[in-house]
A tleap script that builds the chain and sets N, CA, C and O, in Angstrom:
source leaprc.protein.ff14SB
mol = sequence {
  NMET PRO TYR GLN PRO HIE PRO ASP ARG LEU
  LYS LYS GLN TRP GLU PHE GLN ARG ALA TYR
  LYS SER GLY ARG LYS TYR TRP ASP ALA TYR
  PHE VAL ILE TYR ILE TYR SER THR PRO LEU
  ASP GLN ALA ARG LEU GLY ILE THR VAL SER
  LYS LYS VAL GLY LYS SER VAL GLN ARG ASN
  ARG VAL LYS ARG LEU ILE ARG GLU VAL PHE
  ARG LEU LEU ARG SER ASP LEU TYR PRO LYS
  TYR ASP ILE VAL VAL VAL GLY ARG PRO ALA
  ALA CYS GLU LEU THR ALA SER GLN VAL GLU
  GLU SER LEU SER LYS LEU PHE ARG LYS ALA
  LYS ILE LEU VAL CTHR
}
set mol.1.N position { 27.028 144.916 38.031 }
set mol.1.CA position { 27.324 143.488 38.013 }
set mol.1.C position { 28.180 143.182 36.783 }
set mol.1.O position { 27.814 143.579 35.676 }
set mol.2.N position { 29.304 142.492 36.946 }
set mol.2.CA position { 30.170 142.206 35.800 }
set mol.2.C position { 29.513 141.219 34.830 }
set mol.2.O position { 28.618 140.454 35.190 }
set mol.3.N position { 29.990 141.271 33.603 }
set mol.3.CA position { 29.470 140.396 32.549 }
set mol.3.C position { 29.739 138.937 32.883 }
set mol.3.O position { 30.864 138.568 33.222 }
set mol.4.N position { 28.707 138.110 32.785 }
set mol.4.CA position { 28.831 136.665 33.002 }
set mol.4.C position { 28.622 135.970 31.663 }
set mol.4.O position { 27.535 136.070 31.093 }
set mol.5.N position { 29.628 135.269 31.141 }
set mol.5.CA position { 29.430 134.567 29.869 }
set mol.5.C position { 28.452 133.408 30.044 }
set mol.5.O position { 28.315 132.855 31.135 }
set mol.6.N position { 27.785 133.054 28.968 }
set mol.6.CA position { 26.880 131.907 29.013 }
set mol.6.C position { 27.689 130.646 29.248 }
set mol.6.O position { 28.614 130.364 28.487 }
set mol.7.N position { 27.365 129.878 30.284 }
set mol.7.CA position { 28.125 128.648 30.520 }
set mol.7.C position { 27.796 127.553 29.510 }
set mol.7.O position { 28.509 126.553 29.428 }
set mol.8.N position { 26.721 127.733 28.742 }
set mol.8.CA position { 26.315 126.705 27.781 }
set mol.8.C position { 26.689 127.077 26.348 }
set mol.8.O position { 26.147 126.503 25.404 }
set mol.9.N position { 27.609 128.029 26.171 }
set mol.9.CA position { 28.017 128.440 24.832 }
set mol.9.C position { 29.526 128.339 24.667 }
set mol.9.O position { 30.283 128.561 25.612 }
set mol.10.N position { 29.945 128.006 23.472 }
set mol.10.CA position { 31.364 128.039 23.124 }
set mol.10.C position { 31.669 129.443 22.618 }
set mol.10.O position { 30.940 129.976 21.781 }
set mol.11.N position { 32.736 130.038 23.119 }
set mol.11.CA position { 33.089 131.394 22.710 }
set mol.11.C position { 34.511 131.487 22.150 }
set mol.11.O position { 34.771 132.278 21.243 }
set mol.12.N position { 35.409 130.699 22.677 }
set mol.12.CA position { 36.823 130.815 22.315 }
set mol.12.C position { 37.128 130.068 21.023 }
set mol.12.O position { 36.562 129.010 20.747 }
set mol.13.N position { 38.040 130.646 20.235 }
set mol.13.CA position { 38.406 130.035 18.964 }
set mol.13.C position { 38.975 128.633 19.161 }
set mol.13.O position { 38.703 127.741 18.358 }
set mol.14.N position { 39.762 128.427 20.221 }
set mol.14.CA position { 40.368 127.115 20.431 }
set mol.14.C position { 39.310 126.055 20.723 }
set mol.14.O position { 39.518 124.881 20.416 }
set mol.15.N position { 38.181 126.448 21.310 }
set mol.15.CA position { 37.114 125.479 21.562 }
set mol.15.C position { 36.489 125.016 20.246 }
set mol.15.O position { 36.190 123.834 20.070 }
set mol.16.N position { 36.296 125.960 19.327 }
set mol.16.CA position { 35.769 125.620 18.003 }
set mol.16.C position { 36.779 124.752 17.249 }
set mol.16.O position { 36.407 123.739 16.656 }
set mol.17.N position { 38.057 125.146 17.270 }
set mol.17.CA position { 39.089 124.395 16.554 }
set mol.17.C position { 39.220 122.968 17.085 }
set mol.17.O position { 39.435 122.033 16.313 }
set mol.18.N position { 39.091 122.803 18.398 }
set mol.18.CA position { 39.161 121.471 18.996 }
set mol.18.C position { 38.032 120.587 18.469 }
set mol.18.O position { 38.245 119.415 18.160 }
set mol.19.N position { 36.824 121.161 18.368 }
set mol.19.CA position { 35.687 120.397 17.842 }
set mol.19.C position { 35.887 120.072 16.360 }
set mol.19.O position { 35.585 118.961 15.924 }
set mol.20.N position { 36.395 121.033 15.586 }
set mol.20.CA position { 36.617 120.800 14.156 }
set mol.20.C position { 37.655 119.700 13.922 }
set mol.20.O position { 37.462 118.829 13.074 }
set mol.21.N position { 38.745 119.743 14.671 }
set mol.21.CA position { 39.846 118.820 14.413 }
set mol.21.C position { 39.654 117.455 15.047 }
set mol.21.O position { 39.991 116.439 14.439 }
set mol.22.N position { 39.113 117.414 16.268 }
set mol.22.CA position { 39.041 116.152 17.005 }
set mol.22.C position { 37.629 115.608 17.166 }
set mol.22.O position { 37.451 114.489 17.647 }
set mol.23.N position { 36.623 116.383 16.771 }
set mol.23.CA position { 35.245 115.948 16.967 }
set mol.23.C position { 34.726 115.089 15.829 }
set mol.23.O position { 35.337 114.993 14.765 }
set mol.24.N position { 33.578 114.464 16.083 }
set mol.24.CA position { 32.903 113.698 15.038 }
set mol.24.C position { 32.036 114.649 14.221 }
set mol.24.O position { 31.510 115.625 14.758 }
set mol.25.N position { 31.884 114.372 12.929 }
set mol.25.CA position { 31.197 115.274 12.005 }
set mol.25.C position { 29.968 114.591 11.411 }
set mol.25.O position { 30.035 113.447 10.960 }
set mol.26.N position { 28.840 115.313 11.417 }
set mol.26.CA position { 27.590 114.832 10.809 }
set mol.26.C position { 27.005 115.985 10.022 }
set mol.26.O position { 27.183 117.146 10.392 }
set mol.27.N position { 26.299 115.674 8.923 }
set mol.27.CA position { 25.790 116.754 8.097 }
set mol.27.C position { 24.515 116.353 7.373 }
set mol.27.O position { 24.197 115.173 7.227 }
set mol.28.N position { 23.799 117.374 6.926 }
set mol.28.CA position { 22.686 117.208 5.987 }
set mol.28.C position { 22.732 118.412 5.047 }
set mol.28.O position { 23.755 119.093 4.970 }
set mol.29.N position { 21.642 118.682 4.334 }
set mol.29.CA position { 21.643 119.764 3.353 }
set mol.29.C position { 21.713 121.150 3.997 }
set mol.29.O position { 22.090 122.119 3.338 }
set mol.30.N position { 21.355 121.251 5.274 }
set mol.30.CA position { 21.226 122.560 5.914 }
set mol.30.C position { 22.299 122.867 6.950 }
set mol.30.O position { 22.674 124.025 7.131 }
set mol.31.N position { 22.796 121.835 7.632 }
set mol.31.CA position { 23.743 122.048 8.723 }
set mol.31.C position { 24.842 120.999 8.723 }
set mol.31.O position { 24.664 119.889 8.222 }
set mol.32.N position { 25.981 121.371 9.295 }
set mol.32.CA position { 27.053 120.433 9.623 }
set mol.32.C position { 27.242 120.573 11.130 }
set mol.32.O position { 27.342 121.689 11.639 }
set mol.33.N position { 27.293 119.451 11.848 }
set mol.33.CA position { 27.543 119.536 13.289 }
set mol.33.C position { 28.817 118.768 13.623 }
set mol.33.O position { 29.109 117.725 13.037 }
set mol.34.N position { 29.558 119.303 14.569 }
set mol.34.CA position { 30.754 118.670 15.100 }
set mol.34.C position { 30.482 118.388 16.572 }
set mol.34.O position { 30.049 119.277 17.306 }
set mol.35.N position { 30.733 117.163 17.004 }
set mol.35.CA position { 30.483 116.729 18.378 }
set mol.35.C position { 31.816 116.373 19.013 }
set mol.35.O position { 32.562 115.539 18.500 }
set mol.36.N position { 32.108 117.021 20.143 }
set mol.36.CA position { 33.349 116.744 20.858 }
set mol.36.C position { 33.018 116.425 22.315 }
set mol.36.O position { 32.323 117.198 22.974 }
set mol.37.N position { 33.504 115.302 22.817 }
set mol.37.CA position { 33.237 114.882 24.191 }
set mol.37.C position { 34.119 115.666 25.166 }
set mol.37.O position { 35.320 115.816 24.942 }
set mol.38.N position { 33.509 116.169 26.261 }
set mol.38.CA position { 34.236 116.947 27.260 }
set mol.38.C position { 33.939 116.405 28.659 }
set mol.38.O position { 32.986 115.645 28.834 }
set mol.39.N position { 34.735 116.782 29.647 }
set mol.39.CA position { 34.456 116.350 31.021 }
set mol.39.C position { 33.417 117.220 31.734 }
set mol.39.O position { 33.060 116.928 32.875 }
set mol.40.N position { 32.930 118.272 31.091 }
set mol.40.CA position { 31.961 119.169 31.727 }
set mol.40.C position { 30.615 118.482 31.910 }
set mol.40.O position { 30.319 117.490 31.243 }
set mol.41.N position { 29.804 119.013 32.814 }
set mol.41.CA position { 28.525 118.383 33.141 }
set mol.41.C position { 27.350 118.886 32.316 }
set mol.41.O position { 26.199 118.648 32.684 }
set mol.42.N position { 27.609 119.567 31.222 }
set mol.42.CA position { 26.500 120.056 30.401 }
set mol.42.C position { 26.917 120.122 28.935 }
set mol.42.O position { 28.101 120.182 28.606 }
set mol.43.N position { 25.920 120.109 28.078 }
set mol.43.CA position { 26.162 120.280 26.651 }
set mol.43.C position { 26.348 121.769 26.381 }
set mol.43.O position { 25.631 122.607 26.928 }
set mol.44.N position { 27.324 122.087 25.526 }
set mol.44.CA position { 27.567 123.485 25.168 }
set mol.44.C position { 27.448 123.635 23.661 }
set mol.44.O position { 27.758 122.711 22.909 }
set mol.45.N position { 26.995 124.808 23.222 }
set mol.45.CA position { 26.716 125.065 21.810 }
set mol.45.C position { 27.620 126.151 21.262 }
set mol.45.O position { 27.847 127.176 21.904 }
set mol.46.N position { 28.133 125.909 20.064 }
set mol.46.CA position { 28.851 126.923 19.300 }
set mol.46.C position { 28.199 127.016 17.935 }
set mol.46.O position { 27.799 125.996 17.373 }
set mol.47.N position { 28.085 128.214 17.391 }
set mol.47.CA position { 27.405 128.409 16.109 }
set mol.47.C position { 28.327 129.154 15.159 }
set mol.47.O position { 28.955 130.144 15.535 }
set mol.48.N position { 28.404 128.670 13.921 }
set mol.48.CA position { 29.143 129.348 12.866 }
set mol.48.C position { 28.212 129.474 11.657 }
set mol.48.O position { 27.700 128.480 11.143 }
set mol.49.N position { 28.009 130.703 11.221 }
set mol.49.CA position { 27.218 130.948 10.017 }
set mol.49.C position { 28.006 131.955 9.191 }
set mol.49.O position { 28.130 133.115 9.585 }
set mol.50.N position { 28.536 131.530 8.055 }
set mol.50.CA position { 29.416 132.390 7.262 }
set mol.50.C position { 28.625 133.324 6.358 }
set mol.50.O position { 27.403 133.222 6.248 }
set mol.51.N position { 29.340 134.229 5.718 }
set mol.51.CA position { 28.703 135.192 4.816 }
set mol.51.C position { 28.147 134.527 3.559 }
set mol.51.O position { 27.373 135.142 2.825 }
set mol.52.N position { 28.534 133.278 3.306 }
set mol.52.CA position { 27.969 132.547 2.169 }
set mol.52.C position { 26.479 132.297 2.362 }
set mol.52.O position { 25.747 132.108 1.391 }
set mol.53.N position { 26.026 132.295 3.621 }
set mol.53.CA position { 24.616 132.022 3.923 }
set mol.53.C position { 23.747 133.201 3.507 }
set mol.53.O position { 22.625 133.007 3.042 }
set mol.54.N position { 24.246 134.406 3.668 }
set mol.54.CA position { 23.470 135.584 3.281 }
set mol.54.C position { 23.960 136.802 4.031 }
set mol.54.O position { 25.005 136.778 4.681 }
set mol.55.N position { 23.189 137.864 3.930 }
set mol.55.CA position { 23.546 139.090 4.634 }
set mol.55.C position { 23.280 138.918 6.127 }
set mol.55.O position { 22.774 137.881 6.555 }
set mol.56.N position { 23.618 139.922 6.908 }
set mol.56.CA position { 23.581 139.800 8.363 }
set mol.56.C position { 22.196 139.451 8.899 }
set mol.56.O position { 22.085 138.729 9.890 }
set mol.57.N position { 21.146 139.947 8.265 }
set mol.57.CA position { 19.791 139.646 8.744 }
set mol.57.C position { 19.506 138.145 8.639 }
set mol.57.O position { 18.984 137.542 9.577 }
set mol.58.N position { 19.849 137.548 7.504 }
set mol.58.CA position { 19.632 136.106 7.335 }
set mol.58.C position { 20.526 135.294 8.264 }
set mol.58.O position { 20.077 134.315 8.862 }
set mol.59.N position { 21.787 135.696 8.388 }
set mol.59.CA position { 22.706 134.960 9.263 }
set mol.59.C position { 22.236 135.002 10.713 }
set mol.59.O position { 22.242 133.981 11.400 }
set mol.60.N position { 21.833 136.170 11.174 }
set mol.60.CA position { 21.376 136.292 12.556 }
set mol.60.C position { 20.089 135.513 12.790 }
set mol.60.O position { 19.894 134.967 13.876 }
set mol.61.N position { 19.211 135.450 11.803 }
set mol.61.CA position { 17.983 134.666 11.933 }
set mol.61.C position { 18.313 133.180 12.082 }
set mol.61.O position { 17.742 132.497 12.932 }
set mol.62.N position { 19.227 132.687 11.263 }
set mol.62.CA position { 19.636 131.280 11.349 }
set mol.62.C position { 20.236 131.000 12.725 }
set mol.62.O position { 19.943 129.969 13.331 }
set mol.63.N position { 21.072 131.910 13.220 }
set mol.63.CA position { 21.679 131.708 14.545 }
set mol.63.C position { 20.619 131.703 15.644 }
set mol.63.O position { 20.681 130.884 16.561 }
set mol.64.N position { 19.651 132.607 15.556 }
set mol.64.CA position { 18.570 132.633 16.555 }
set mol.64.C position { 17.790 131.331 16.557 }
set mol.64.O position { 17.469 130.797 17.619 }
set mol.65.N position { 17.479 130.813 15.358 }
set mol.65.CA position { 16.727 129.557 15.256 }
set mol.65.C position { 17.534 128.392 15.836 }
set mol.65.O position { 16.977 127.539 16.527 }
set mol.66.N position { 18.825 128.352 15.565 }
set mol.66.CA position { 19.672 127.283 16.095 }
set mol.66.C position { 19.698 127.350 17.621 }
set mol.66.O position { 19.558 126.325 18.289 }
set mol.67.N position { 19.878 128.554 18.177 }
set mol.67.CA position { 19.907 128.706 19.636 }
set mol.67.C position { 18.582 128.282 20.264 }
set mol.67.O position { 18.573 127.652 21.322 }
set mol.68.N position { 17.465 128.620 19.622 }
set mol.68.CA position { 16.149 128.257 20.154 }
set mol.68.C position { 15.952 126.744 20.143 }
set mol.68.O position { 15.437 126.183 21.110 }
set mol.69.N position { 16.352 126.081 19.066 }
set mol.69.CA position { 16.233 124.624 18.992 }
set mol.69.C position { 17.115 123.976 20.055 }
set mol.69.O position { 16.702 123.009 20.695 }
set mol.70.N position { 18.318 124.496 20.249 }
set mol.70.CA position { 19.197 123.962 21.291 }
set mol.70.C position { 18.547 124.129 22.665 }
set mol.70.O position { 18.605 123.221 23.494 }
set mol.71.N position { 17.927 125.288 22.909 }
set mol.71.CA position { 17.256 125.532 24.188 }
set mol.71.C position { 16.125 124.526 24.411 }
set mol.71.O position { 15.950 124.017 25.518 }
set mol.72.N position { 15.361 124.245 23.354 }
set mol.72.CA position { 14.248 123.307 23.467 }
set mol.72.C position { 14.721 121.864 23.667 }
set mol.72.O position { 14.095 121.101 24.402 }
set mol.73.N position { 15.811 121.498 23.022 }
set mol.73.CA position { 16.289 120.113 23.066 }
set mol.73.C position { 17.309 119.853 24.167 }
set mol.73.O position { 17.682 118.702 24.391 }
set mol.74.N position { 17.767 120.885 24.856 }
set mol.74.CA position { 18.858 120.727 25.831 }
set mol.74.C position { 18.549 119.666 26.880 }
set mol.74.O position { 19.435 118.897 27.254 }
set mol.75.N position { 17.314 119.610 27.360 }
set mol.75.CA position { 16.976 118.633 28.400 }
set mol.75.C position { 17.029 117.199 27.867 }
set mol.75.O position { 17.170 116.262 28.652 }
set mol.76.N position { 16.920 117.009 26.548 }
set mol.76.CA position { 16.965 115.678 25.943 }
set mol.76.C position { 18.354 115.298 25.430 }
set mol.76.O position { 18.548 114.186 24.942 }
set mol.77.N position { 19.318 116.210 25.537 }
set mol.77.CA position { 20.673 115.929 25.066 }
set mol.77.C position { 21.504 115.326 26.193 }
set mol.77.O position { 21.363 115.693 27.359 }
set mol.78.N position { 22.372 114.392 25.816 }
set mol.78.CA position { 23.324 113.883 26.792 }
set mol.78.C position { 24.281 115.011 27.157 }
set mol.78.O position { 24.692 115.775 26.282 }
set mol.79.N position { 24.647 115.131 28.444 }
set mol.79.CA position { 25.618 116.162 28.808 }
set mol.79.C position { 27.014 115.753 28.362 }
set mol.79.O position { 27.202 114.696 27.760 }
set mol.80.N position { 27.975 116.587 28.659 }
set mol.80.CA position { 29.392 116.311 28.401 }
set mol.80.C position { 29.773 116.346 26.933 }
set mol.80.O position { 30.681 115.632 26.508 }
set mol.81.N position { 29.075 117.182 26.144 }
set mol.81.CA position { 29.446 117.336 24.738 }
set mol.81.C position { 29.502 118.807 24.361 }
set mol.81.O position { 28.668 119.605 24.790 }
set mol.82.N position { 30.501 119.155 23.551 }
set mol.82.CA position { 30.527 120.446 22.873 }
set mol.82.C position { 29.968 120.206 21.480 }
set mol.82.O position { 30.406 119.296 20.776 }
set mol.83.N position { 29.012 121.015 21.089 }
set mol.83.CA position { 28.353 120.869 19.798 }
set mol.83.C position { 28.575 122.148 19.008 }
set mol.83.O position { 28.184 123.228 19.452 }
set mol.84.N position { 29.196 122.037 17.845 }
set mol.84.CA position { 29.369 123.185 16.953 }
set mol.84.C position { 28.452 122.969 15.759 }
set mol.84.O position { 28.560 121.962 15.059 }
set mol.85.N position { 27.549 123.918 15.528 }
set mol.85.CA position { 26.621 123.845 14.406 }
set mol.85.C position { 27.062 124.864 13.367 }
set mol.85.O position { 27.200 126.051 13.665 }
set mol.86.N position { 27.284 124.391 12.141 }
set mol.86.CA position { 27.670 125.260 11.034 }
set mol.86.C position { 26.481 125.352 10.082 }
set mol.86.O position { 26.018 124.341 9.554 }
set mol.87.N position { 25.996 126.563 9.869 }
set mol.87.CA position { 24.864 126.768 8.968 }
set mol.87.C position { 25.308 126.795 7.519 }
set mol.87.O position { 26.313 127.421 7.183 }
set mol.88.N position { 24.567 126.125 6.668 }
set mol.88.CA position { 24.847 126.137 5.238 }
set mol.88.C position { 23.903 127.132 4.551 }
set mol.88.O position { 22.897 127.524 5.141 }
set mol.89.N position { 24.209 127.545 3.315 }
set mol.89.CA position { 23.373 128.549 2.647 }
set mol.89.C position { 21.894 128.186 2.542 }
set mol.89.O position { 21.046 129.077 2.579 }
set mol.90.N position { 21.568 126.914 2.413 }
set mol.90.CA position { 20.162 126.513 2.287 }
set mol.90.C position { 19.386 126.735 3.587 }
set mol.90.O position { 18.156 126.750 3.568 }
set mol.91.N position { 20.075 126.907 4.706 }
set mol.91.CA position { 19.412 127.038 6.004 }
set mol.91.C position { 18.624 128.334 6.137 }
set mol.91.O position { 17.707 128.405 6.955 }
set mol.92.N position { 18.954 129.358 5.359 }
set mol.92.CA position { 18.260 130.638 5.521 }
set mol.92.C position { 16.817 130.574 5.012 }
set mol.92.O position { 16.033 131.485 5.280 }
set mol.93.N position { 16.459 129.531 4.295 }
set mol.93.CA position { 15.089 129.387 3.790 }
set mol.93.C position { 14.192 128.588 4.740 }
set mol.93.O position { 12.996 128.456 4.481 }
set mol.94.N position { 14.741 128.057 5.825 }
set mol.94.CA position { 13.995 127.152 6.691 }
set mol.94.C position { 13.095 127.884 7.686 }
set mol.94.O position { 13.366 129.020 8.077 }
set mol.95.N position { 12.019 127.206 8.084 }
set mol.95.CA position { 11.182 127.687 9.178 }
set mol.95.C position { 11.734 127.114 10.488 }
set mol.95.O position { 12.624 126.264 10.478 }
set mol.96.N position { 11.201 127.586 11.602 }
set mol.96.CA position { 11.670 127.118 12.911 }
set mol.96.C position { 11.449 125.616 13.065 }
set mol.96.O position { 12.323 124.918 13.579 }
set mol.97.N position { 10.312 125.112 12.633 }
set mol.97.CA position { 10.041 123.679 12.785 }
set mol.97.C position { 10.959 122.840 11.891 }
set mol.97.O position { 11.337 121.731 12.268 }
set mol.98.N position { 11.320 123.354 10.717 }
set mol.98.CA position { 12.234 122.627 9.842 }
set mol.98.C position { 13.648 122.587 10.430 }
set mol.98.O position { 14.353 121.587 10.296 }
set mol.99.N position { 14.059 123.686 11.085 }
set mol.99.CA position { 15.364 123.708 11.746 }
set mol.99.C position { 15.377 122.687 12.877 }
set mol.99.O position { 16.348 121.948 13.039 }
set mol.100.N position { 14.296 122.644 13.660 }
set mol.100.CA position { 14.208 121.683 14.757 }
set mol.100.C position { 14.266 120.254 14.235 }
set mol.100.O position { 14.964 119.412 14.800 }
set mol.101.N position { 13.541 119.980 13.167 }
set mol.101.CA position { 13.530 118.634 12.578 }
set mol.101.C position { 14.922 118.242 12.082 }
set mol.101.O position { 15.386 117.130 12.335 }
set mol.102.N position { 15.581 119.154 11.379 }
set mol.102.CA position { 16.898 118.872 10.819 }
set mol.102.C position { 17.931 118.624 11.917 }
set mol.102.O position { 18.682 117.650 11.855 }
set mol.103.N position { 17.971 119.503 12.921 }
set mol.103.CA position { 18.952 119.334 13.991 }
set mol.103.C position { 18.643 118.115 14.850 }
set mol.103.O position { 19.564 117.446 15.319 }
set mol.104.N position { 17.366 117.813 15.066 }
set mol.104.CA position { 17.008 116.615 15.827 }
set mol.104.C position { 17.520 115.360 15.122 }
set mol.104.O position { 18.056 114.457 15.764 }
set mol.105.N position { 17.355 115.307 13.802 }
set mol.105.CA position { 17.854 114.154 13.040 }
set mol.105.C position { 19.368 114.026 13.170 }
set mol.105.O position { 19.894 112.927 13.348 }
set mol.106.N position { 20.069 115.164 13.078 }
set mol.106.CA position { 21.528 115.121 13.200 }
set mol.106.C position { 21.961 114.705 14.603 }
set mol.106.O position { 22.914 113.940 14.755 }
set mol.107.N position { 21.266 115.205 15.630 }
set mol.107.CA position { 21.605 114.815 17.002 }
set mol.107.C position { 21.344 113.332 17.229 }
set mol.107.O position { 22.100 112.668 17.938 }
set mol.108.N position { 20.266 112.807 16.626 }
set mol.108.CA position { 19.983 111.374 16.741 }
set mol.108.C position { 21.061 110.568 16.025 }
set mol.108.O position { 21.527 109.550 16.536 }
set mol.109.N position { 21.450 111.025 14.853 }
set mol.109.CA position { 22.485 110.333 14.090 }
set mol.109.C position { 23.809 110.306 14.881 }
set mol.109.O position { 24.565 109.337 14.820 }
set mol.110.N position { 24.062 111.392 15.620 }
set mol.110.CA position { 25.277 111.484 16.438 }
set mol.110.C position { 25.135 110.733 17.761 }
set mol.110.O position { 26.100 110.604 18.514 }
set mol.111.N position { 23.941 110.244 18.036 }
set mol.111.CA position { 23.645 109.494 19.278 }
set mol.111.C position { 23.890 110.336 20.531 }
set mol.111.O position { 24.423 109.840 21.523 }
set mol.112.N position { 23.495 111.619 20.479 }
set mol.112.CA position { 23.603 112.470 21.658 }
set mol.112.C position { 22.220 112.922 22.133 }
set mol.112.O position { 22.117 113.644 23.125 }
set mol.113.N position { 21.151 112.504 21.436 }
set mol.113.CA position { 19.791 112.827 21.818 }
set mol.113.C position { 19.211 111.625 22.543 }
set mol.113.O position { 19.251 110.511 22.022 }
set mol.114.N position { 18.666 111.838 23.748 }
set mol.114.CA position { 18.182 110.747 24.593 }
set mol.114.C position { 17.017 110.017 23.948 }
set mol.114.O position { 16.985 108.786 23.935 }
set mol.115.N position { 16.054 110.770 23.411 }
set mol.115.CA position { 14.849 110.130 22.852 }
set mol.115.C position { 15.009 109.776 21.404 }
set mol.115.O position { 14.087 109.235 20.795 }
savepdb mol mol.pdb
quit
């Protein structure tokens, strides 16, 4: 069976660049999110965690936590948005519940969370 890309993830550089240049930006001490409105019927996630955050183990942990929070909150998010989450160095110290709390606040601030 051929490889099927995740339909709910941003993969192409131009998709990230579009969100950076034309999207709305929200931030806190741990994350920066860019929200870009699209005609698609679902919310899609892109993640950027640079080497400033830490070594590969810490970066991958932050990415896993972000993906898990997105999975949990996806049903409460308005569709038709591309969301790029950029992890900041302080994010590697967070627990899963703190990541969920931080991203929920940012999604509410961006008015893309239903509840």
